[in-house]
A tleap script that builds the chain and sets N, CA, C and O, in Angstrom:
source leaprc.protein.ff14SB
mol = sequence {
  NMET PRO LEU TYR ARG ILE THR PHE PHE GLY
  ARG LEU ALA GLY ALA ILE GLY GLU SER GLY
  ASP HIE ILE MET THR VAL GLU THR PRO ASP
  LYS TYR ALA ALA ARG LEU LYS LEU TYR ASP
  THR HIE GLU HIE ILE SER ILE GLY ARG ILE
  GLU GLU LEU PRO PRO HIE ALA SER GLY VAL
  CYS PRO ASN CYS GLY GLN TYR GLN HIE ALA
  THR GLY GLY ASP CYS LEU ASN GLU CYS ARG
  ARG ARG GLY PHE ALA PRO GLU VAL ARG CSER
}
set mol.1.N position { 6.003 -5.774 -9.842 }
set mol.1.CA position { 5.093 -4.126 -9.885 }
set mol.1.C position { 5.314 -3.134 -8.955 }
set mol.1.O position { 5.816 -3.462 -7.880 }
set mol.2.N position { 5.112 -2.311 -9.107 }
set mol.2.CA position { 5.811 -1.128 -8.301 }
set mol.2.C position { 4.187 -0.722 -7.169 }
set mol.2.O position { 3.001 -0.776 -7.496 }
set mol.3.N position { 4.612 -0.464 -6.268 }
set mol.3.CA position { 3.640 0.344 -5.600 }
set mol.3.C position { 2.984 1.492 -5.398 }
set mol.3.O position { 3.846 2.254 -4.960 }
set mol.4.N position { 1.933 2.084 -5.461 }
set mol.4.CA position { 1.595 3.311 -5.635 }
set mol.4.C position { 0.249 3.735 -4.157 }
set mol.4.O position { -0.828 3.233 -3.836 }
set mol.5.N position { 1.084 4.885 -3.627 }
set mol.5.CA position { 0.096 5.304 -2.771 }
set mol.5.C position { -0.748 6.360 -3.292 }
set mol.5.O position { -0.137 7.202 -3.950 }
set mol.6.N position { -2.146 6.552 -3.152 }
set mol.6.CA position { -2.993 7.075 -3.929 }
set mol.6.C position { -4.005 7.969 -2.739 }
set mol.6.O position { -4.815 7.362 -2.037 }
set mol.7.N position { -3.851 9.180 -2.666 }
set mol.7.CA position { -4.497 10.080 -1.783 }
set mol.7.C position { -5.451 10.555 -2.357 }
set mol.7.O position { -4.973 10.944 -3.422 }
set mol.8.N position { -6.985 10.889 -2.354 }
set mol.8.CA position { -8.246 11.260 -2.876 }
set mol.8.C position { -9.597 11.246 -1.975 }
set mol.8.O position { -9.898 10.687 -0.920 }
set mol.9.N position { -10.297 12.144 -2.902 }
set mol.9.CA position { -11.503 12.533 -2.473 }
set mol.9.C position { -12.523 11.813 -3.089 }
set mol.9.O position { -12.557 11.811 -4.319 }
set mol.10.N position { -13.481 11.114 -2.361 }
set mol.10.CA position { -14.467 10.141 -3.360 }
set mol.10.C position { -15.526 9.512 -2.526 }
set mol.10.O position { -15.824 9.963 -1.420 }
set mol.11.N position { -16.063 8.525 -3.028 }
set mol.11.CA position { -17.057 7.494 -2.275 }
set mol.11.C position { -17.048 6.290 -2.638 }
set mol.11.O position { -16.637 6.193 -3.794 }
set mol.12.N position { -17.360 5.166 -2.099 }
set mol.12.CA position { -17.507 3.990 -2.011 }
set mol.12.C position { -18.563 3.512 -3.613 }
set mol.12.O position { -19.779 3.701 -3.663 }
set mol.13.N position { -17.910 3.022 -4.531 }
set mol.13.CA position { -18.985 2.694 -5.693 }
set mol.13.C position { -20.062 2.200 -5.227 }
set mol.13.O position { -19.945 1.349 -4.345 }
set mol.14.N position { -21.598 2.644 -5.746 }
set mol.14.CA position { -22.701 2.612 -5.374 }
set mol.14.C position { -23.018 2.525 -3.945 }
set mol.14.O position { -23.740 1.715 -3.364 }
set mol.15.N position { -22.372 3.465 -3.511 }
set mol.15.CA position { -22.914 4.045 -2.201 }
set mol.15.C position { -23.527 5.210 -2.059 }
set mol.15.O position { -23.092 6.087 -2.805 }
set mol.16.N position { -24.426 5.526 -1.323 }
set mol.16.CA position { -25.250 6.653 -1.085 }
set mol.16.C position { -25.222 7.048 -0.018 }
set mol.16.O position { -25.626 6.529 1.023 }
set mol.17.N position { -24.415 8.636 -0.327 }
set mol.17.CA position { -23.999 9.310 1.010 }
set mol.17.C position { -22.846 9.855 0.846 }
set mol.17.O position { -22.378 10.113 -0.263 }
set mol.18.N position { -22.148 10.135 2.190 }
set mol.18.CA position { -21.162 11.174 1.979 }
set mol.18.C position { -19.825 10.583 1.593 }
set mol.18.O position { -19.268 9.645 2.163 }
set mol.19.N position { -19.259 11.459 0.239 }
set mol.19.CA position { -17.767 11.300 -0.011 }
set mol.19.C position { -16.665 11.850 1.328 }
set mol.19.O position { -17.001 12.662 2.190 }
set mol.20.N position { -15.831 11.437 1.268 }
set mol.20.CA position { -14.597 11.456 2.288 }
set mol.20.C position { -13.088 11.513 1.519 }
set mol.20.O position { -13.000 11.330 0.304 }
set mol.21.N position { -12.256 11.707 2.124 }
set mol.21.CA position { -10.510 11.374 1.829 }
set mol.21.C position { -10.351 10.133 2.092 }
set mol.21.O position { -10.823 9.761 3.166 }
set mol.22.N position { -9.880 9.439 1.506 }
set mol.22.CA position { -9.316 8.158 1.319 }
set mol.22.C position { -7.385 8.193 0.843 }
set mol.22.O position { -6.571 8.971 0.345 }
set mol.23.N position { -7.452 6.761 1.416 }
set mol.23.CA position { -5.499 6.637 1.152 }
set mol.23.C position { -5.913 5.262 0.598 }
set mol.23.O position { -6.902 4.755 1.128 }
set mol.24.N position { -5.255 4.533 -0.466 }
set mol.24.CA position { -5.145 3.485 -1.501 }
set mol.24.C position { -3.447 3.310 -1.607 }
set mol.24.O position { -2.641 4.203 -1.869 }
set mol.25.N position { -3.112 1.613 -1.266 }
set mol.25.CA position { -2.212 1.246 -1.852 }
set mol.25.C position { -2.654 -0.075 -2.874 }
set mol.25.O position { -3.404 -1.032 -2.681 }
set mol.26.N position { -1.896 0.309 -3.947 }
set mol.26.CA position { -2.515 -0.448 -5.083 }
set mol.26.C position { -1.384 -0.822 -6.090 }
set mol.26.O position { -0.989 0.105 -6.798 }
set mol.27.N position { -0.839 -1.974 -6.248 }
set mol.27.CA position { 0.266 -2.736 -6.991 }
set mol.27.C position { -0.061 -2.874 -8.614 }
set mol.27.O position { -0.502 -3.997 -8.855 }
set mol.28.N position { 0.030 -2.107 -9.683 }
set mol.28.CA position { 0.060 -1.762 -10.772 }
set mol.28.C position { 1.129 -1.337 -11.867 }
set mol.28.O position { 1.807 -0.484 -11.294 }
set mol.29.N position { 1.484 -1.456 -12.798 }
set mol.29.CA position { 2.626 -1.098 -13.708 }
set mol.29.C position { 2.780 0.428 -13.671 }
set mol.29.O position { 3.873 0.925 -13.944 }
set mol.30.N position { 1.959 1.023 -13.417 }
set mol.30.CA position { 2.496 2.241 -13.545 }
set mol.30.C position { 1.320 3.371 -13.061 }
set mol.30.O position { 0.227 2.944 -12.689 }
set mol.31.N position { 1.626 5.004 -13.084 }
set mol.31.CA position { 0.778 5.877 -12.329 }
set mol.31.C position { -0.391 6.144 -12.537 }
set mol.31.O position { -1.105 6.686 -11.694 }
set mol.32.N position { -0.843 5.743 -13.904 }
set mol.32.CA position { -1.887 6.002 -14.993 }
set mol.32.C position { -2.854 4.893 -14.460 }
set mol.32.O position { -3.974 5.221 -14.071 }
set mol.33.N position { -2.348 3.269 -14.428 }
set mol.33.CA position { -2.821 2.091 -14.333 }
set mol.33.C position { -3.590 2.311 -13.002 }
set mol.33.O position { -4.777 2.094 -12.757 }
set mol.34.N position { -2.631 2.786 -12.226 }
set mol.34.CA position { -3.099 2.902 -10.175 }
set mol.34.C position { -4.232 3.756 -10.224 }
set mol.34.O position { -5.142 3.661 -9.401 }
set mol.35.N position { -4.221 4.779 -11.363 }
set mol.35.CA position { -5.494 5.808 -10.854 }
set mol.35.C position { -6.565 5.467 -11.719 }
set mol.35.O position { -7.457 6.314 -11.757 }
set mol.36.N position { -6.740 4.344 -12.504 }
set mol.36.CA position { -7.998 3.735 -13.091 }
set mol.36.C position { -8.078 2.613 -12.135 }
set mol.36.O position { -9.239 2.211 -12.058 }
set mol.37.N position { -7.051 1.802 -11.191 }
set mol.37.CA position { -7.698 0.896 -10.483 }
set mol.37.C position { -8.409 1.404 -9.338 }
set mol.37.O position { -8.974 0.591 -8.607 }
set mol.38.N position { -8.469 2.847 -9.037 }
set mol.38.CA position { -9.374 3.090 -7.943 }
set mol.38.C position { -10.841 3.172 -8.225 }
set mol.38.O position { -11.616 3.270 -7.273 }
set mol.39.N position { -11.341 3.135 -9.601 }
set mol.39.CA position { -12.343 2.934 -9.887 }
set mol.39.C position { -13.153 1.665 -9.499 }
set mol.39.O position { -14.347 1.804 -9.231 }
set mol.40.N position { -12.583 0.452 -9.455 }
set mol.40.CA position { -13.194 -0.727 -9.307 }
set mol.40.C position { -13.822 -0.598 -7.981 }
set mol.40.O position { -14.935 -1.095 -7.813 }
set mol.41.N position { -13.112 0.133 -6.840 }
set mol.41.CA position { -14.168 0.119 -5.629 }
set mol.41.C position { -14.736 1.228 -5.484 }
set mol.41.O position { -15.644 1.163 -4.656 }
set mol.42.N position { -14.529 2.660 -6.131 }
set mol.42.CA position { -14.623 3.708 -5.657 }
set mol.42.C position { -15.233 4.824 -6.787 }
set mol.42.O position { -15.001 4.500 -7.952 }
set mol.43.N position { -15.851 5.873 -6.633 }
set mol.43.CA position { -16.621 6.860 -7.833 }
set mol.43.C position { -16.722 8.269 -7.201 }
set mol.43.O position { -16.761 8.650 -6.031 }
set mol.44.N position { -16.755 8.977 -8.529 }
set mol.44.CA position { -16.663 10.393 -8.149 }
set mol.44.C position { -15.297 10.884 -7.364 }
set mol.44.O position { -15.284 11.381 -6.238 }
set mol.45.N position { -14.114 10.630 -8.230 }
set mol.45.CA position { -13.065 10.404 -7.813 }
set mol.45.C position { -11.795 12.038 -8.020 }
set mol.45.O position { -11.128 12.345 -9.008 }
set mol.46.N position { -11.873 12.559 -7.023 }
set mol.46.CA position { -10.721 13.708 -7.253 }
set mol.46.C position { -9.253 13.271 -6.703 }
set mol.46.O position { -9.012 12.747 -5.615 }
set mol.47.N position { -8.654 13.498 -7.371 }
set mol.47.CA position { -7.125 12.744 -7.226 }
set mol.47.C position { -6.546 13.863 -6.523 }
set mol.47.O position { -6.765 15.020 -6.881 }
set mol.48.N position { -5.747 13.539 -5.443 }
set mol.48.CA position { -5.249 14.479 -4.631 }
set mol.48.C position { -3.656 14.216 -4.686 }
set mol.48.O position { -2.873 15.166 -4.688 }
set mol.49.N position { -3.293 13.095 -4.723 }
set mol.49.CA position { -1.621 12.612 -4.703 }
set mol.49.C position { -1.483 11.226 -4.898 }
set mol.49.O position { -1.940 10.323 -4.198 }
set mol.50.N position { -0.510 11.115 -6.372 }
set mol.50.CA position { -0.165 9.852 -6.406 }
set mol.50.C position { 1.350 9.602 -6.380 }
set mol.50.O position { 2.065 10.250 -7.144 }
set mol.51.N position { 1.962 8.547 -5.405 }
set mol.51.CA position { 3.487 8.780 -5.121 }
set mol.51.C position { 3.720 7.248 -5.252 }
set mol.51.O position { 2.836 6.438 -4.976 }
set mol.52.N position { 4.612 6.994 -5.565 }
set mol.52.CA position { 5.289 5.648 -5.750 }
set mol.52.C position { 6.264 5.134 -4.777 }
set mol.52.O position { 7.441 5.459 -4.625 }
set mol.53.N position { 5.599 4.326 -4.190 }
set mol.53.CA position { 6.437 3.679 -3.006 }
set mol.53.C position { 7.866 3.032 -3.142 }
set mol.53.O position { 8.111 2.441 -4.194 }
set mol.54.N position { 8.758 3.094 -2.232 }
set mol.54.CA position { 10.276 2.284 -2.516 }
set mol.54.C position { 9.639 0.540 -2.158 }
set mol.54.O position { 8.759 0.154 -1.389 }
set mol.55.N position { 10.587 -0.232 -3.146 }
set mol.55.CA position { 10.191 -1.649 -2.834 }
set mol.55.C position { 10.044 -1.876 -1.239 }
set mol.55.O position { 8.897 -2.130 -0.871 }
set mol.56.N position { 10.890 -1.830 -0.395 }
set mol.56.CA position { 10.463 -2.299 0.839 }
set mol.56.C position { 9.560 -1.744 1.635 }
set mol.56.O position { 9.607 -2.309 2.728 }
set mol.57.N position { 8.650 -0.789 1.603 }
set mol.57.CA position { 7.578 0.027 1.979 }
set mol.57.C position { 6.290 -1.307 1.980 }
set mol.57.O position { 5.300 -1.193 2.701 }
set mol.58.N position { 6.459 -2.298 1.242 }
set mol.58.CA position { 5.256 -3.247 1.534 }
set mol.58.C position { 5.430 -3.995 2.379 }
set mol.58.O position { 4.503 -4.719 2.741 }
set mol.59.N position { 6.587 -4.058 2.926 }
set mol.59.CA position { 6.518 -4.566 4.576 }
set mol.59.C position { 7.218 -5.939 4.375 }
set mol.59.O position { 7.249 -6.732 5.316 }
set mol.60.N position { 7.815 -6.259 3.105 }
set mol.60.CA position { 8.375 -7.642 3.071 }
set mol.60.C position { 9.954 -7.593 3.310 }
set mol.60.O position { 10.775 -6.749 2.949 }
set mol.61.N position { 10.108 -8.778 4.038 }
set mol.61.CA position { 11.202 -8.693 4.416 }
set mol.61.C position { 12.279 -9.055 3.133 }
set mol.61.O position { 12.005 -9.796 2.188 }
set mol.62.N position { 13.724 -8.256 3.374 }
set mol.62.CA position { 14.871 -8.714 2.432 }
set mol.62.C position { 15.101 -10.455 2.329 }
set mol.62.O position { 15.221 -11.267 1.412 }
set mol.63.N position { 15.084 -10.501 3.949 }
set mol.63.CA position { 15.976 -11.855 4.225 }
set mol.63.C position { 14.958 -13.230 3.662 }
set mol.63.O position { 15.437 -14.215 3.100 }
set mol.64.N position { 13.636 -13.060 3.919 }
set mol.64.CA position { 12.905 -14.177 3.952 }
set mol.64.C position { 11.666 -14.081 2.719 }
set mol.64.O position { 11.214 -15.016 2.058 }
set mol.65.N position { 11.337 -12.804 2.665 }
set mol.65.CA position { 10.272 -12.551 1.962 }
set mol.65.C position { 8.755 -12.583 2.499 }
set mol.65.O position { 7.772 -12.379 1.787 }
set mol.66.N position { 8.726 -12.916 4.082 }
set mol.66.CA position { 7.447 -12.521 4.424 }
set mol.66.C position { 6.999 -11.433 4.326 }
set mol.66.O position { 7.666 -10.580 3.740 }
set mol.67.N position { 5.823 -11.139 4.828 }
set mol.67.CA position { 4.893 -10.216 5.087 }
set mol.67.C position { 4.816 -9.687 6.449 }
set mol.67.O position { 3.871 -8.999 6.834 }
set mol.68.N position { 5.320 -9.850 6.815 }
set mol.68.CA position { 5.201 -9.618 8.550 }
set mol.68.C position { 5.943 -8.696 9.184 }
set mol.68.O position { 5.721 -8.738 10.394 }
set mol.69.N position { 6.877 -7.728 8.820 }
set mol.69.CA position { 7.865 -6.738 9.329 }
set mol.69.C position { 6.730 -5.568 9.530 }
set mol.69.O position { 6.769 -5.074 10.658 }
set mol.70.N position { 5.902 -5.123 8.811 }
set mol.70.CA position { 5.361 -4.144 8.870 }
set mol.70.C position { 4.493 -4.207 10.279 }
set mol.70.O position { 4.599 -3.222 11.011 }
set mol.71.N position { 3.904 -4.961 10.578 }
set mol.71.CA position { 3.081 -5.631 11.994 }
set mol.71.C position { 4.202 -5.870 13.054 }
set mol.71.O position { 3.786 -5.843 14.212 }
set mol.72.N position { 5.674 -6.122 12.880 }
set mol.72.CA position { 6.636 -6.869 13.732 }
set mol.72.C position { 5.967 -8.216 14.125 }
set mol.72.O position { 5.974 -8.675 15.267 }
set mol.73.N position { 5.409 -8.771 13.082 }
set mol.73.CA position { 5.411 -10.164 13.637 }
set mol.73.C position { 6.232 -11.569 13.882 }
set mol.73.O position { 7.402 -11.235 14.069 }
set mol.74.N position { 6.145 -12.600 13.937 }
set mol.74.CA position { 6.869 -13.484 14.210 }
set mol.74.C position { 8.244 -13.571 13.359 }
set mol.74.O position { 9.296 -14.010 13.825 }
set mol.75.N position { 8.095 -13.134 12.175 }
set mol.75.CA position { 8.962 -13.477 10.944 }
set mol.75.C position { 10.263 -12.326 11.632 }
set mol.75.O position { 11.443 -12.664 11.542 }
set mol.76.N position { 9.951 -11.253 12.164 }
set mol.76.CA position { 10.796 -10.070 12.300 }
set mol.76.C position { 11.911 -10.801 13.879 }
set mol.76.O position { 13.125 -10.807 14.083 }
set mol.77.N position { 10.775 -11.296 14.646 }
set mol.77.CA position { 11.526 -11.998 15.613 }
set mol.77.C position { 12.541 -13.135 15.327 }
set mol.77.O position { 13.646 -13.270 15.853 }
set mol.78.N position { 11.885 -14.027 14.275 }
set mol.78.CA position { 12.898 -15.228 13.353 }
set mol.78.C position { 14.212 -14.677 12.834 }
set mol.78.O position { 15.312 -15.208 12.985 }
set mol.79.N position { 13.939 -13.473 12.164 }
set mol.79.CA position { 15.290 -12.761 11.231 }
set mol.79.C position { 16.188 -12.482 12.357 }
set mol.79.O position { 17.324 -12.952 12.415 }
set mol.80.N position { 15.549 -11.522 13.478 }
set mol.80.CA position { 16.923 -11.264 14.601 }
set mol.80.C position { 17.450 -12.364 15.250 }
set mol.80.O position { 18.574 -12.306 15.747 }
set mol.81.N position { 16.624 -13.574 15.316 }
set mol.81.CA position { 17.399 -14.733 15.912 }
set mol.81.C position { 18.050 -14.973 15.290 }
set mol.81.O position { 19.150 -15.003 15.840 }
set mol.82.N position { 18.118 -15.363 13.667 }
set mol.82.CA position { 19.068 -16.062 12.711 }
set mol.82.C position { 20.238 -14.643 12.725 }
set mol.82.O position { 21.410 -15.000 12.606 }
set mol.83.N position { 20.060 -13.449 12.828 }
set mol.83.CA position { 21.442 -12.581 13.072 }
set mol.83.C position { 21.203 -11.553 12.290 }
set mol.83.O position { 21.981 -10.615 12.117 }
set mol.84.N position { 19.643 -11.742 11.563 }
set mol.84.CA position { 19.734 -10.520 10.833 }
set mol.84.C position { 18.842 -9.046 11.559 }
set mol.84.O position { 18.021 -9.100 12.475 }
set mol.85.N position { 19.258 -7.938 10.904 }
set mol.85.CA position { 18.517 -6.899 11.819 }
set mol.85.C position { 17.952 -6.005 10.564 }
set mol.85.O position { 18.561 -5.071 10.040 }
set mol.86.N position { 16.455 -6.570 10.139 }
set mol.86.CA position { 16.312 -5.905 9.011 }
set mol.86.C position { 15.365 -4.747 9.585 }
set mol.86.O position { 14.999 -4.885 10.753 }
set mol.87.N position { 14.907 -3.553 8.837 }
set mol.87.CA position { 14.840 -2.418 9.748 }
set mol.87.C position { 12.655 -2.695 9.534 }
set mol.87.O position { 12.032 -3.268 8.640 }
set mol.88.N position { 12.324 -2.217 10.378 }
set mol.88.CA position { 10.846 -1.995 10.383 }
set mol.88.C position { 10.151 -0.985 9.562 }
set mol.88.O position { 10.416 0.194 9.795 }
set mol.89.N position { 9.499 -1.205 8.849 }
set mol.89.CA position { 8.442 -0.427 8.053 }
set mol.89.C position { 7.536 -0.241 8.068 }
set mol.89.O position { 7.017 -1.165 7.442 }
set mol.90.N position { 6.534 0.648 8.506 }
set mol.90.CA position { 5.456 0.591 8.658 }
set mol.90.C position { 4.408 2.031 7.870 }
set mol.90.O position { 3.183 2.044 7.994 }
savepdb mol mol.pdb
quit
């Protein structure tokens, strides 16, 4: 399923207080479902932008499938030791 990064103005659901700018990344079948997913955790939403992220943006190593490359974890070091040179994405 694709990842979508959504920038929006709103507040946490049930919160009493200030609204603010937020950025969330969600995994949904399409951008319309991504927008609806925001309402699971937020309310009074005004969408700024919805963009589909490329598959590598999730930080998954294309060599071993681990989710450590976004933070430069042990998986990256192990892949480099084995001769892979995956690009670090943040």
